Each structure stands twice: as C-alpha cells, then as structure tokens.
N, C-alpha and C positions, 0 to 999 in steps of 0.2 A: 279224284285228285291226280291219278296217274296220267290221264290225258292232258290235264292242265300243265303238269310238270313237263311233259314231252313238248307241249306247245311253247312253253316259256323257254325251255332249253333250245328248241329249234329256232326260236326267234332271237336268240342272243346275237347282237351285232358283232361283227368281226373285231371291232375296236375295243370291246369290253375286256378288262383285265380280269380274267377268270381266276388267277392266282389269289387275288384279294378276297374273292368269295370263299375260296378254299381255306385261307388263313382265318377268316372270320369264324367259319364253322369249326375248324380244327381247334382253335384256341378255346372257344366255349366248351367244346367236347372234352378237351383236356382238363378244364376246370371241374366239370361235372364228374369225370372219372376220378380225379384227385380227391374230391370231397367224399365220394363213395368209398374209396380205398382208405382214407385217413381216419374215418369214423371208427372208433374203438368202443362199441356199445356193449355193455354188460347189464345184468339186472340191477346193478348198483348205480349206473349212470353212464355218461358219454365222455370218452376221453379222446386223445389224439394219438394215432399210431406212431407218429414221429417223436412223440414224447416217450412212448413205451420203448421204441427202438431208435435211439438217437442216430445210430449208424445209417439210417435211411434218409437223414436230412439232406445229404448232397443231392438226392434225387430232385429236390425242389429247384435245383438250378436248371433242370430240364422241364419240370412240370408246372412251374409258376410262369404261365404264359400270358397273363393279363396284359403285360406290356405289348404283346403282339396285337391283341385286340384293339388297344388304344392307338397303336401305330396305324392299323388299318382304318380306324375311325378318322384319323387325320387326313389320310389319303382321300377317303370318300367325302368328307366334309368339304375339302378344298374343291373337288370337282363339282359337287352339288351347288355350293354357294356361287362359284364362278359361272355356272350355267344359268342360275337365276339372274345374276348381274347382267349377263349378255342379253337377256330378254326384257329387262326392265325399261320402262319409259324414263326419260331424263328426270333427275331429281326425286326419285322414289325409293331411295335406299332403305328408309324406315320400313316400308311395306315389304321390301325384299327380305329384310331381316325377319319379320314376323312370318312370312311365307316359308322361309328357310327353317325357322324353328319348328313350325307346325309339321312341315314335311319330314324333318329328321326325327322328331320326337313322337310322331303319331304311332309308329310301329313299336316304339319303346314304351310309351305311357299307357296306351290302351290295354295291352296284356298285363302291364304292371298294376294298373288300377283294378282290374278284375281280380288279380291275385290278392291285392291288399283288402279289397272289400269282402271277398269270399272268406279269407282267413280271419279278418276282423269279426265278421258275423259268427263264424265257427268258434272263435276264441271266446267271444262274449257268451254264447250259448253254453259252452263247456263250463265256464266259470260261474254262470248263474245256477247251473245244476250242481255246483259244488265240486267240480273236477279241477284239474290243473296240476295234479301232483305227479310224481314219477316221471316216466318217459313222456307223458303228455305235456307236463310242465316244461321239460327240456325242449320239446318240439316247439311249443309256443314261444319260447325265448329265442331259439336258434333258427327257425325257419325263415326269418326275415334277414338274417345276416348277409346273404349275397346281394341284398339291395344296395350295399355301399357302392358296388360297381356301377349301378344305374345312376346313383347320385353323381359320381365322378364323371360319367359319360355325359350327363346333363350339363355339367359345367363346361366340358369340352365343346359341346355344341354351342352353348351360349357365348363362349369366348372366341369362336372361330373367326368372325369378321375382323376384330382388331388384331388378333394374332396372325391372321393371314396377311394383313397389311404389313405387319412387322416382318414377316417372312419375305414378302415381295420386295421389301426395301433392303433387308440385311442378310437374307439367305441363312447360311450356316451360323452367322453371327447372332441371329435371334435365338436359335437353339442353344448356342454357347452361353448366351446371357441367362437363360433359364437354368442351365446346368450349373453355372457359377452361383446363381442365387440359391440353388438347392444345397450346394456345398457350404455357402455362407450360413445358411440356416443351421446346418449340422454343427458348424463351429460354434455358433452362438448357443446352441443347445448343449453340446457336450463339454466345450471348453469354458464357456462363460456362465452356463447354468441359467440362461434367460428363460423364464417360465412361458409356456404356451407358444413359443416361437416355432416349435416343431410342427405345429399344425399348418404352417404356411407351405410345407412340402407336399401336402395333399394337392396343392396347385402347382408348385414349381416342378416336382418330379414328373407327375403325370402329364402336365402340359408340355414338358420337354419331349417326352416320348411322342405325344400327339404332333408336335412340331416336325418330328422326323417323317411323319406321314405327308406333310406338305412338301418336304424335300423330295420324297419319292414321287409325288404327283407331278413334280417338275423334272423328273428324270435325273435327279442329282445324287442318287445313291447307285452308282455303277459298281460292277463287281470288285474293283480294287478298293473303293471306299467301303463296300460291304465287308470285305476281309479285314480292313482296319477297324471297323466298328466291332466286329466279332472278336478279333484278337485283343484289341485295346480294352474293350468292355470286360472281357473275361479276366484279363490280367489285373485290371483295376479293381474289379469286384473281389478277386481273390486276395489282393493286397489289403484292401480295406477290412475284410473279414479277419485276415491274419494279424494285422497290426493295429486295427482300430477297435472301437467299442461295439462293432456290429456282430450280430449272431450269424451262425452258419446258415440257418434255415431262411429261405426267401419267402416263407409264409409265416403267419403269426403262430406262436406257440403258447400254450397255457402257462401262466405264471411267470413269463419271462419279463425282465426289467426293461429290455429294449427289444423292439420288434422292427424288422425291416419293412413291414407292411403298414402298420397303424401307429403313428403316421409313417409314410414312406421315407426312406433314407437315401443318401447318396449311393450307398451300396446297391440298393434296389435299382436306382437309375443306371448304374454301371451294368447290372444284370440285364436290364432292358436293352442296353446298347448291344450286348453280345447276342441276345436273342434276335434282335432286328437284323443285325449283320448276318447271322446264321440263316435266317429264313430267306433273306435276299440272295444269298449264295445258292439256295436251292430253287430259285425262281425258274431257271431255264428247264431243268428236267421236269419240274412240276407242271409247267405250261404244256410240255409235250404230252404228259399224261392226261391233262384236262381236255385235250383235243379229242379224246375218245368219247363218243356219245354217251355210253353208259356211265362213265365216271362223272361227266358233266351233269347228267340228269340227277345223279345221286347228290351232288353238291347243291344243285338248284332246289331239290326237295328238302334237304337239310336246312338250307338257309330260310326256307319258308316257315319253319317251325322252331328255329334255334332259340329265339328269345323265350318262347313259351316253355320249351324243355328246360332251359336254364332256370326260369322262375320256379318251376314245380319239382325240380330234381331232388331237393331235400325233403319235400313232402313225400315223395315216393320212397326215399331211403328210410325215413322214420316210419312210414307205413309198413314197410317190409319188416323192420325190427319189431314194431308193435304187434304185427300178426304172429311173428315167431314167439314172442313172449306170451301172447294170448293162447297160443297152442302148446305152451310149456315146452317148446323146443329148446334144446341145449344151446346156449351161447358160450362157446369156449373162451378161455382167457385170450385176450388180444395178443397176436403175434405167436401164439402157440401153433404147433403142427396142425391141430384140429381146426384152428381158426383159419389158417391159410388154405386148408382143404375146402372150407366152406365158401371161400371168396368167390369162385366162379358162380356158384348158385345164388349168392346174395346179389352179385352184380346183374345176373340174368333177371332175377325177380325185380330189382330196382329199375332196370331198363324196361321191362314189360309194364310195370305200373306207371312209369314216366310216359311211355307210349300211350297208355290209356288216358292219362291226364292231358296229353297233347291233343288227342282226338277230341276230347271234351272242350278244350279251350282254344284251339288253334285259330278258330274263326276270328278271334279278337286281334290276332297278329296281322290279319290282312288289312292293308291300308284302305281307308275310305276313299270314295271318289273325291278328287280335288274340287274345292269350292271357292278357290281364291286365285287371283292372278296378281303377280307383282305389280305394284303401282296402280291397283284398282281404285276407282273413285271412292272417296269416303274412308280411305285407309289411314288418314291422318292420325297420329298418335299410336299406330299399331305397334311400332318398334318398342317404345317404352312399356307398353302393356304386355307385350310378349316377354320382354326382359324380366319384368316383375313376376310373371307367371313362372318362368323358368327358375327364378331364384327361390320362389316358394316351393316348387317341386323339388329342387335340389335339397333345401333344408328339411323338407318333410321326409323325403326318401332316406336321407342320411340319418335323420333322427330315428326313423322306424327301424333301420338296420341295427341301431344300437340298443334301443329299448325293447324291441320285440313285442309280442302280444301277451306275455305273461304279466300277471298283476294288474289287469285292466281295472278290476273293481277295487284295487288297493291304492290306486293313484301312483303306480310305479313310474319312475322317471329315469332317464339317463342323461349324462352331460354331453351336449353337442358343443364341443370346444369348452365354453364356460357357462352355457345356458342349459338348465334342466328342461327336458322335453318328455312329454308323456306320449303314449301311443295314440290316444284320441287327437291330441294336438298335431302330431305328425301326419296322421291320416287326413285331417282337415286341411293342413297346408298343402299336402300333395294333391288332393282333390281340387282345392281352390286354384292352385297354380296351373293344373292341367286345364281347367275350364277357361282360365285367362289366356293360355296359349292358344286354345281352340278358338276363342272369340277373336283374338288378335289376328289369327290366320285366315279368318273367313272374310269373304267379300261382303262389305256393307251395302245393302240394297240402296 
C-alpha cells in the first residue's frame, strides 16, 4: 500500500485542490473522535458525556463538522458532473446522470453494503442463539446510527444536476432560497405547530450547505466573503440559541425535546455557515502545508480508507468496551477523574481495532474499473433507473440508521418520517437500490 500511496501522491496534478482532500479526511476524523469521546459506557448502559457534563456542550460548535463534509461534497460533485458533461455526446444527459451517480456512489455504497451485510448476518446469528441483551443489544441498535450521514449524502449526489443548474442561473440566490426555506420550515414548526414539516429541513439545511460547495467550485467564496460567512454565521447561531427554541448543543442529546440535528434547524445551518467561513479562511496556510510531500502522502493514504474507517469506528468502540467488560475491567463513572485518566487508553485501543477493521475491509472502498461511458449506445432510460436506485438506497440507509439491527426476530420497526420501516426492509431497499444504480451506470452491450 505504501508504494501505491507514494505513486498516487506523486501523480497528483498541479491543478488539484489538495485542501479539499484534507477537509474531507479531517471532518470525518473529527466525527469519529467525537463519537469515541462522547460515549459514556458503564455496566448499566450507554450514555452521552455531553448530558453528564452539560458545560462541555459548547465544544460541539467546534466538533460538529458534518457541514464541512457536505460543503466539500458540493465542490467535488460540481467538478465531477461538469467533467462528464464536457465529455458527453449531444443529447445524452440521461446517461451522464447515471454515470455520475455510479461514479460518485460506488466508493460510498460498496463499503456500506459490506458493512450492512456483515452486521446483518452477525445480528441474526446472535439473536438466533438467544443473545442481544446488555451491551450487545445496545451495539445492535446503535452501530447503524452513523448511516444517516450516508443517506443525506446520497440525496446530495442525486440532486446535484438540478441544483447545479439553479446555481449556474442564480448563484448566491439559489443558496439564499434554500436558507429562507429552512427558516420558513422552522417558523411553521415552532410558531404554527405544523406536524411533520420539520422533516423538510433534512433537505433544505443540508442542501444549502451543499450549495456553498458549488459557489466554492466557481471561486465565489473569497477571503472577504469567508470572513462574512464565519462572523455572520457565528453571530446568527448564537442569537438563535439565546433567543429562540434551539438548544445549545449542535449534536443530538438524549431526551431533548428539540434537537439541532434530527431534524436539522436554522441554528445548525447558521453553525454550518460559520464553519465553512472558518475553514475557507484557513485555506492559504493549509495549502502551503500540503505542498510538503509527507503531509500530502498522509492525506492521500487517509482518503483511501476514510469511509471504511467511518463505517466501522463504532464497531471498534463497542468492541473495546465489550472486551473491558468481559475482562471485568473497572469502568469508572463517566466524567470522573478516573474516567478521564482512561481516555487515552480507550482511544488508542479503539484506533487500533479500527485500523484492523480497515485492513480487513478497505478493499471494498477501492473503485472498480469503469464500465460505462456517458452517452453509450443502449443507455436509454438509464437516468430514471439510476434515480430510482438512488431513492431506494436513500430510504433504505436512513431507515436502517433509525431502526438498527436489534429486534430482528421481533419485527422491530422505526418511523421513517411517517412510515414504519423494519431492518430487513431497509436492507432490501438499500441492496435493491444499489443494484439499480450499478445496472444503470453500466454500458449495455
């Protein structure tokens, strides 16, 4: 692997925006570290450190960095789709769409499907053998929760073509329209009490952040605008939290009536603006750092396994705690002095186990050889087929993130907006959608 990383790093074109690759890795790494730190596991169950020590909740204004990942996604999607459009034959936009979906989703869905199938089989076996209680049951419920991020990312990929056209026509106005829509949803939710309307902000908030990536791709977030985004976003988020119905934490908290995350709120969008502005202000010094060969090789290596590490990091964390309990090791009270003393050891063990899981599953993150060309003969209908596949994947992954693998034999379900979804149904939708995307993206002989 070392030689291939050196070759990839050495072959990097001078025009590549290396900072985007760093942001992608750093944002996923921050999420992983945050999950490991927030877990407050005791022999009696799993809690949240931020609930145990509410004074730590302001740290989420630095560590809740998913908006940065979605911002980077918008930048990459714009470049990728435009590149395919430039290469297409006349009148073949449907096949361009299917090729775009397959190319963007391949490295996302292949490792995701392996994760889902491995955990699904393991969960079924455990429950057939009569297990599923204690920490094992908690693990089966919680290990799929990070899949919500993949569901949202699927939607971003699927909506890239129409939203990119809106961006090219209206520029900042397209972003403003989504931001206003997000605010209107919160007004209807909190002031008018309209039921279910809050779920629209899964689209409006995250797609608004994604739209900022389009603006960056066109060079329209210069340092002055970045400073305005950072300052304006921070002030707005603080005002909304201080004066409105929004909680302080920018991540979900157990038992809270209102969450900034699920579904997203206008406060989270303002938080995303300040983060985007802040990282853009750091672009120049970071770019100089990334010119160093060793630093760039590290970023290339991390990007090659980032999604696999993200998928399996909770598995590693629960594995560490399970081993400690099996060995009758002392698990101190969360946030106690002894608990903080153990943090470095727990993090090191979780990182080591994650590395082992990455070594086992990283091959599935490598993209397969392309088998399609935009506008290939026989590609008629590929666009609608790809869109249907992406929709099924989106619903399946989101459903699985909510229901988990606990209660497989009991028919356990969770509400996906207003529809009950079971784990087997979610897995079937995800697998079926992935196969449709693959079929639509292949060249028909």
